Every structure is written in C-alpha cells, then in structure tokens.
BALOBA-1460 file (C-alpha; in Angstrom, 3 decimals):
// residues 203
<rec num="1" residu="m" x="-19.387" y="-16.535" z="-11.746"/>
<rec num="2" residu="s" x="-18.873" y="-19.948" z="-10.172"/>
<rec num="3" residu="l" x="-17.908" y="-20.414" z="-6.536"/>
<rec num="4" residu="e" x="-14.744" y="-22.201" z="-7.661"/>
<rec num="5" residu="l" x="-13.637" y="-19.228" z="-9.746"/>
<rec num="6" residu="y" x="-14.485" y="-16.803" z="-6.958"/>
<rec num="7" residu="g" x="-12.509" y="-18.905" z="-4.489"/>
<rec num="8" residu="l" x="-9.546" y="-18.840" z="-6.853"/>
<rec num="9" residu="f" x="-9.815" y="-15.061" z="-7.027"/>
<rec num="10" residu="v" x="-9.890" y="-14.795" z="-3.234"/>
<rec num="11" residu="l" x="-6.814" y="-17.016" z="-2.939"/>
<rec num="12" residu="a" x="-4.930" y="-15.046" z="-5.588"/>
<rec num="13" residu="s" x="-5.887" y="-11.779" z="-3.876"/>
<rec num="14" residu="v" x="-4.678" y="-12.997" z="-0.485"/>
<rec num="15" residu="l" x="-1.331" y="-13.983" z="-1.992"/>
<rec num="16" residu="l" x="-0.996" y="-10.616" z="-3.728"/>
<rec num="17" residu="v" x="-1.836" y="-8.647" z="-0.583"/>
<rec num="18" residu="a" x="0.578" y="-10.748" z="1.486"/>
<rec num="19" residu="t" x="3.450" y="-9.851" z="-0.852"/>
<rec num="20" residu="p" x="5.333" y="-6.822" z="0.534"/>
<rec num="21" residu="g" x="5.647" y="-3.800" z="-1.731"/>
<rec num="22" residu="p" x="5.909" y="0.001" z="-1.460"/>
<rec num="23" residu="n" x="2.525" y="0.319" z="0.289"/>
<rec num="24" residu="v" x="3.460" y="-2.271" z="2.908"/>
<rec num="25" residu="a" x="6.849" y="-0.600" z="3.362"/>
<rec num="26" residu="l" x="5.139" y="2.673" z="4.236"/>
<rec num="27" residu="i" x="2.648" y="1.008" z="6.587"/>
<rec num="28" residu="v" x="5.294" y="-1.006" z="8.434"/>
<rec num="29" residu="g" x="7.754" y="1.885" z="8.564"/>
<rec num="30" residu="t" x="5.143" y="4.282" z="9.930"/>
<rec num="31" residu="s" x="3.832" y="1.773" z="12.476"/>
<rec num="32" residu="l" x="7.340" y="0.985" z="13.705"/>
<rec num="33" residu="r" x="8.140" y="4.650" z="14.160"/>
<rec num="34" residu="y" x="4.873" y="6.141" z="15.376"/>
<rec num="35" residu="g" x="2.702" y="3.287" z="16.589"/>
<rec num="36" residu="l" x="-0.619" y="1.707" z="15.710"/>
<rec num="37" residu="r" x="-2.809" y="4.797" z="15.284"/>
<rec num="38" residu="a" x="-0.523" y="6.374" z="12.696"/>
<rec num="39" residu="g" x="-0.105" y="2.998" z="11.029"/>
<rec num="40" residu="l" x="-3.847" y="2.472" z="10.699"/>
<rec num="41" residu="m" x="-4.346" y="5.965" z="9.307"/>
<rec num="42" residu="t" x="-1.694" y="5.113" z="6.731"/>
<rec num="43" residu="v" x="-3.587" y="1.906" z="5.945"/>
<rec num="44" residu="a" x="-6.739" y="3.982" z="5.416"/>
<rec num="45" residu="g" x="-4.963" y="6.308" z="2.991"/>
<rec num="46" residu="v" x="-3.342" y="3.478" z="1.054"/>
<rec num="47" residu="n" x="-6.614" y="1.608" z="0.713"/>
<rec num="48" residu="l" x="-8.620" y="4.647" z="-0.298"/>
<rec num="49" residu="g" x="-6.121" y="5.085" z="-3.130"/>
<rec num="50" residu="l" x="-6.490" y="1.416" z="-4.031"/>
<rec num="51" residu="a" x="-10.292" y="1.606" z="-3.924"/>
<rec num="52" residu="l" x="-10.306" y="4.643" z="-6.199"/>
<rec num="53" residu="q" x="-8.006" y="2.935" z="-8.685"/>
<rec num="54" residu="m" x="-10.034" y="-0.264" z="-8.764"/>
<rec num="55" residu="s" x="-13.296" y="1.664" z="-9.022"/>
<rec num="56" residu="a" x="-11.870" y="3.402" z="-12.080"/>
<rec num="57" residu="i" x="-11.231" y="-0.029" z="-13.600"/>
<rec num="58" residu="a" x="-14.771" y="-1.192" z="-12.799"/>
<rec num="59" residu="l" x="-16.181" y="1.993" z="-14.345"/>
<rec num="60" residu="g" x="-14.243" y="1.315" z="-17.511"/>
<rec num="61" residu="l" x="-12.090" y="4.439" z="-17.317"/>
<rec num="62" residu="a" x="-9.530" y="3.167" z="-19.803"/>
<rec num="63" residu="w" x="-8.139" y="6.675" z="-20.252"/>
<rec num="64" residu="l" x="-6.911" y="6.648" z="-16.649"/>
<rec num="65" residu="v" x="-5.114" y="3.344" z="-17.120"/>
<rec num="66" residu="d" x="-3.646" y="4.707" z="-20.347"/>
<rec num="67" residu="l" x="-2.529" y="7.864" z="-18.534"/>
<rec num="68" residu="f" x="-0.717" y="5.847" z="-15.875"/>
<rec num="69" residu="a" x="0.820" y="3.625" z="-18.554"/>
<rec num="70" residu="r" x="2.069" y="6.559" z="-20.639"/>
<rec num="71" residu="h" x="3.603" y="8.275" z="-17.620"/>
<rec num="72" residu="f" x="4.656" y="5.055" z="-15.890"/>
<rec num="73" residu="d" x="8.261" y="6.022" z="-15.214"/>
<rec num="74" residu="l" x="7.496" y="9.592" z="-14.183"/>
<rec num="75" residu="i" x="4.887" y="8.462" z="-11.651"/>
<rec num="76" residu="r" x="7.018" y="5.718" z="-10.151"/>
<rec num="77" residu="y" x="10.070" y="7.976" z="-9.911"/>
<rec num="78" residu="a" x="7.968" y="10.540" z="-8.048"/>
<rec num="79" residu="g" x="6.631" y="7.814" z="-5.727"/>
<rec num="80" residu="a" x="10.105" y="6.424" z="-5.098"/>
<rec num="81" residu="a" x="11.468" y="9.898" z="-4.366"/>
<rec num="82" residu="y" x="8.676" y="10.521" z="-1.867"/>
<rec num="83" residu="l" x="9.355" y="7.246" z="-0.032"/>
<rec num="84" residu="a" x="13.094" y="7.965" z="-0.057"/>
<rec num="85" residu="v" x="12.559" y="11.389" z="1.500"/>
<rec num="86" residu="l" x="10.402" y="9.894" z="4.257"/>
<rec num="87" residu="g" x="12.982" y="7.178" z="4.890"/>
<rec num="88" residu="l" x="15.915" y="9.599" z="5.033"/>
<rec num="89" residu="q" x="14.011" y="11.862" z="7.396"/>
<rec num="90" residu="q" x="13.608" y="8.974" z="9.800"/>
<rec num="91" residu="l" x="17.189" y="7.767" z="9.448"/>
<rec num="92" residu="l" x="18.646" y="11.235" z="9.992"/>
<rec num="93" residu="a" x="16.218" y="12.389" z="12.669"/>
<rec num="94" residu="r" x="17.608" y="13.066" z="16.121"/>
<rec num="95" residu="r" x="16.729" y="10.200" z="18.411"/>
<rec num="96" residu="a" x="14.016" y="10.976" z="20.958"/>
<rec num="97" residu="e" x="12.506" y="8.799" z="23.642"/>
<rec num="98" residu="t" x="9.117" y="7.363" z="22.786"/>
<rec num="99" residu="a" x="7.374" y="9.608" z="25.295"/>
<rec num="100" residu="d" x="8.989" y="12.695" z="23.730"/>
<rec num="101" residu="l" x="8.462" y="11.710" z="20.109"/>
<rec num="102" residu="p" x="5.849" y="14.007" z="18.574"/>
<rec num="103" residu="p" x="3.002" y="11.909" z="17.167"/>
<rec num="104" residu="l" x="2.406" y="11.787" z="13.457"/>
<rec num="105" residu="r" x="-0.872" y="13.608" z="12.842"/>
<rec num="106" residu="g" x="-3.596" y="11.364" z="11.534"/>
<rec num="107" residu="e" x="-4.314" y="13.470" z="8.464"/>
<rec num="108" residu="r" x="-0.634" y="13.494" z="7.529"/>
<rec num="109" residu="a" x="-0.347" y="9.716" z="7.898"/>
<rec num="110" residu="f" x="-3.499" y="9.353" z="5.775"/>
<rec num="111" residu="a" x="-2.154" y="11.715" z="3.104"/>
<rec num="112" residu="q" x="1.154" y="9.863" z="2.966"/>
<rec num="113" residu="g" x="-0.645" y="6.566" z="2.409"/>
<rec num="114" residu="l" x="-2.796" y="8.062" z="-0.334"/>
<rec num="115" residu="a" x="0.212" y="9.639" z="-2.040"/>
<rec num="116" residu="v" x="2.220" y="6.414" z="-2.063"/>
<rec num="117" residu="a" x="-0.777" y="4.419" z="-3.327"/>
<rec num="118" residu="f" x="-0.977" y="6.693" z="-6.361"/>
<rec num="119" residu="g" x="2.798" y="6.803" z="-6.696"/>
<rec num="120" residu="n" x="2.868" y="3.165" z="-7.790"/>
<rec num="121" residu="p" x="1.427" y="3.033" z="-11.336"/>
<rec num="122" residu="k" x="2.015" y="-0.700" z="-11.590"/>
<rec num="123" residu="t" x="-0.869" y="-1.310" z="-9.170"/>
<rec num="124" residu="l" x="-3.474" y="0.221" z="-11.457"/>
<rec num="125" residu="i" x="-2.019" y="-1.273" z="-14.637"/>
<rec num="126" residu="f" x="-1.726" y="-4.744" z="-13.077"/>
<rec num="127" residu="h" x="-5.272" y="-4.801" z="-11.733"/>
<rec num="128" residu="a" x="-6.636" y="-3.544" z="-15.046"/>
<rec num="129" residu="a" x="-5.290" y="-6.787" z="-16.538"/>
<rec num="130" residu="f" x="-5.881" y="-8.998" z="-13.473"/>
<rec num="131" residu="l" x="-9.578" y="-8.404" z="-12.731"/>
<rec num="132" residu="p" x="-11.004" y="-9.138" z="-16.194"/>
<rec num="133" residu="q" x="-9.457" y="-12.615" z="-16.078"/>
<rec num="134" residu="f" x="-12.180" y="-13.582" z="-13.596"/>
<rec num="135" residu="v" x="-15.084" y="-11.989" z="-15.458"/>
<rec num="136" residu="s" x="-16.882" y="-13.668" z="-18.328"/>
<rec num="137" residu="g" x="-18.553" y="-11.800" z="-21.158"/>
<rec num="138" residu="e" x="-21.982" y="-12.918" z="-19.998"/>
<rec num="139" residu="s" x="-24.804" y="-10.607" z="-18.920"/>
<rec num="140" residu="g" x="-24.257" y="-9.232" z="-15.427"/>
<rec num="141" residu="s" x="-20.477" y="-9.264" z="-15.699"/>
<rec num="142" residu="g" x="-20.449" y="-5.634" z="-14.541"/>
<rec num="143" residu="g" x="-21.920" y="-6.677" z="-11.206"/>
<rec num="144" residu="v" x="-19.357" y="-9.466" z="-10.924"/>
<rec num="145" residu="l" x="-16.568" y="-6.967" z="-11.540"/>
<rec num="146" residu="w" x="-17.804" y="-4.760" z="-8.708"/>
<rec num="147" residu="l" x="-17.997" y="-7.840" z="-6.460"/>
<rec num="148" residu="l" x="-14.354" y="-8.598" z="-7.246"/>
<rec num="149" residu="v" x="-13.364" y="-4.992" z="-6.573"/>
<rec num="150" residu="a" x="-15.147" y="-4.999" z="-3.212"/>
<rec num="151" residu="t" x="-13.655" y="-8.368" z="-2.286"/>
<rec num="152" residu="y" x="-10.137" y="-7.293" z="-3.127"/>
<rec num="153" residu="c" x="-10.499" y="-4.024" z="-1.213"/>
<rec num="154" residu="v" x="-11.676" y="-5.896" z="1.899"/>
<rec num="155" residu="i" x="-8.796" y="-8.365" z="1.672"/>
<rec num="156" residu="s" x="-6.334" y="-5.527" z="1.143"/>
<rec num="157" residu="g" x="-7.695" y="-3.526" z="4.071"/>
<rec num="158" residu="v" x="-7.497" y="-6.492" z="6.426"/>
<rec num="159" residu="g" x="-4.057" y="-7.556" z="5.201"/>
<rec num="160" residu="d" x="-2.570" y="-4.071" z="5.414"/>
<rec num="161" residu="g" x="-4.129" y="-3.606" z="8.841"/>
<rec num="162" residu="l" x="-2.403" y="-6.781" z="10.042"/>
<rec num="163" residu="w" x="0.945" y="-5.508" z="8.722"/>
<rec num="164" residu="g" x="0.436" y="-2.307" z="10.708"/>
<rec num="165" residu="l" x="-0.690" y="-4.172" z="13.834"/>
<rec num="166" residu="f" x="2.288" y="-6.533" z="13.830"/>
<rec num="167" residu="a" x="4.742" y="-3.668" z="13.294"/>
<rec num="168" residu="a" x="3.192" y="-1.568" z="16.065"/>
<rec num="169" residu="r" x="3.264" y="-4.493" z="18.469"/>
<rec num="170" residu="a" x="6.894" y="-5.139" z="17.608"/>
<rec num="171" residu="r" x="7.683" y="-1.537" z="18.513"/>
<rec num="172" residu="a" x="5.722" y="-1.718" z="21.767"/>
<rec num="173" residu="a" x="7.609" y="-4.867" z="22.752"/>
<rec num="174" residu="v" x="11.045" y="-3.265" z="22.652"/>
<rec num="175" residu="s" x="12.722" y="-0.451" z="24.525"/>
<rec num="176" residu="g" x="16.066" y="1.304" z="24.865"/>
<rec num="177" residu="r" x="18.620" y="0.363" z="22.242"/>
<rec num="178" residu="a" x="16.231" y="-2.058" z="20.545"/>
<rec num="179" residu="q" x="13.770" y="0.799" z="20.095"/>
<rec num="180" residu="r" x="16.443" y="2.932" z="18.494"/>
<rec num="181" residu="i" x="17.143" y="0.055" z="16.123"/>
<rec num="182" residu="a" x="13.404" y="-0.113" z="15.335"/>
<rec num="183" residu="d" x="13.449" y="3.593" z="14.469"/>
<rec num="184" residu="r" x="16.324" y="3.101" z="12.078"/>
<rec num="185" residu="a" x="14.704" y="-0.022" z="10.668"/>
<rec num="186" residu="s" x="11.574" y="1.952" z="9.842"/>
<rec num="187" residu="g" x="13.644" y="4.379" z="7.766"/>
<rec num="188" residu="a" x="15.461" y="1.520" z="6.055"/>
<rec num="189" residu="i" x="12.144" y="-0.161" z="5.215"/>
<rec num="190" residu="l" x="10.910" y="3.030" z="3.555"/>
<rec num="191" residu="l" x="14.117" y="3.244" z="1.523"/>
<rec num="192" residu="g" x="13.579" y="-0.383" z="0.577"/>
<rec num="193" residu="g" x="10.103" y="0.488" z="-0.668"/>
<rec num="194" residu="a" x="11.622" y="3.283" z="-2.767"/>
<rec num="195" residu="a" x="14.104" y="0.805" z="-4.217"/>
<rec num="196" residu="v" x="11.279" y="-1.595" z="-5.125"/>
<rec num="197" residu="l" x="9.500" y="1.189" z="-6.996"/>
<rec num="198" residu="l" x="12.662" y="2.169" z="-8.827"/>
<rec num="199" residu="a" x="13.232" y="-1.444" z="-9.855"/>
<rec num="200" residu="a" x="9.614" y="-1.995" z="-10.906"/>
<rec num="201" residu="g" x="9.022" y="-2.624" z="-14.566"/>
<rec num="202" residu="r" x="5.795" y="-2.695" z="-16.502"/>
<rec num="203" residu="r" x="5.599" y="-6.487" z="-16.191"/>
C-alpha cells in the first residue's frame, strides 16, 4: 500500500468520523447531560462496537455482514427506538440542579454506547464496502486491511472523544436557565439521532 493511498484513507476516515450520526448524537447528548466521565464511557462503548464490527470485516466474516443486511430495517428500527427512549427520558425528566443530578453509572453509559453502535447496521455494511477499496489483491493485503482497521478505530476514538469533550465543556460553561436548556438540548439531540437512523437507507 502506497503512502499516498494510505493518506487518502486517513483523510476519508477523518471526514467520515467528523460527520455527525447516531453515535455522535448519543455521545454529545450524554456529555451535555451528565458530563465528561459519562461521555467518555459512552465513547468507549461506541468504539468497542465499532472495533468489533471492523474486526469482523477484517476476519472475512461475510455471514455477519449478510445478517445485518438481511435484517437491516429491524436492527435500525430497534436502534432508533432505543435512542428515542433515551431522548424522551431526558426531555421529560424532572429538572434537578447539577449537584443533585444522580450521575450516570459508567457501566450503563458504556452499555448504551455499545448498544447504539450495534443498532446502526449501516455502519457495518458501509465499512464492508469501504475498506476493500484501499486494499489491493497483492500478497500481504490481509495485513494492510488490519492496518486500515486499526487506523480507523484510532481516528474514531479520538474524534468521538473530542465530541464528548466539547459537549462536556459546553455544559460546564453554563449555569441556571442555560443549563436547563442544555439538558433539553441533550434529549433533542438523542431524538435527532433516532430520526437519522429512521431515515437511513442502505445507500
């Protein structure tokens, strides 16, 4: 694999990670509501799900991609419903001051991130078509594929972490009425992520 092709892959990956989607909606919504720690645990869950999906592609588990493709609508509807429930819970929750707001347990934030990562079948199907475009049929292409998987996972982890950091800092910078607006915004962002999943097609 040439350096030019690898650089193109890195650039394409950065652009993909920077594009908001259901995973980013969950990370930003959680960070706005509960702060940086919960946001980063959500990032960890989301990116473990991503790493598992991309590892399946690198291992050649075509049956998994086929499974997600055959049950595309069912999986995305379940993912959208889960995001919608989380968003409605935040929108309808009784307002509490930041000091009185019970923290979101780390394992729950992690589990939510993992669930939403697997609730978006388009991610797996897209990457199953995206990664091979940068791999030639030459000897050693398997190692190149794993390099691309590792590179993408690092870029995704850093990018998602920045989303969480910015959202948590935005929350820390406001108080009073603005903080109440941030709470409601976090719920609206989650509902927006659900809407994106519902609108997602196979292409």
